[in-house]
N, C-alpha and C positions, 0 to 999 in steps of 0.2 A: 283194250278191248278187243279180244280174240274175235278172228272172223273164220269159223271153222268151215265155211265151203271152200274158201281157196287158201286156207292155210295162213293167211296173212296178217298182220296186226301193223299199228304204226310204229314198232320197233324191231320186228321180226317178220320172217317169212318163212314157212317150211316149204324146202323144195324136195320134189322128188329124187330118188337117186340118180336117176337118168339126167334130170334137169340140172342137177349140181356135179354130177361128172362132166357134162358138156361143158358148162361154164368153167370149170377148173381146167377141165382140157385147153379150152381157148386162153387162159390166163397164163398158164406153163408155156405155151407156144409163143405168147407175146413176151413172157419173161425171157425165153430164149432168145428171140430176136434183139431185146434190149442188151443181153450179156453179148451177143454178136457185135452189137453198135459199141459196145464199151472194148470189146478186143480191137475191133476196128481202129479206134482211137489209138489203143495201146501200140498198135503196130503202125502208126502213122499213115493210115490209109489215106485216100485223096478225099477230099471234102465232098465232092458229088457223089462220089460212092457211098459215103456216111448218110448225106442228106437224102439220098434215095432209099437207104434203108430205115432212116428215121419217118420218112414218108409212109412208108409200109406198115410200120409198128403205129402210126397213128390212122392208119385204115383199118387196122385190124382192132384197136381200141374202139373205134367209131363203129365196127361190125357188133362188136359186143355191148355197147351201149343201145345198139337198134335192137338186138335181141332181147337184152334184159329188160329194156322199156318196153317192148311190145309185149313181154309176159306180163309185165307189171300191171299194164293197162288193160289186158285180157282179163286178168285176176283180181288183183287188190281193188285197181279203181272200179273196174264194173261192178264189183261186188258191194263197194261202199256206195256207188250211186246207187245201186239196189236197194240197198238198207238205209238210204236218205242221209248219208253223211257225204253231203255236198261239199266239205272241207277239202275232200280229196283232190277235186277237180282245181282249186287254188293251189293246193301242195304240187299237183303235176305240172301246173302252169309255170311255177317256180322253178322245178326242176327243168322245164324244157328251155326258159330262158337260161339257165346256166348252161345247159348243153348247146346253146347256140352262139354263145360268145366267141 
């Protein structure tokens, strides 16, 4: 069931080039941070220094989730609710429960 107004469906969502680029740039930075942590382990870095970097990656992933979730709510969820598809709210609740574990 394709939703032409927000570009989303239950399996895919079309993103603008700008949105996709911003998300991929964030993920590339996170990927670089994770590689940096791997390098720290290989070089026997001090545990607390590694833990500090892991906390930074966790924070970056949380920020990524917040951005993606906000976009999802503003587009897919809002449009589905307008179209009477209340099942999307149940899906959103399940996702939020997973994110809050």
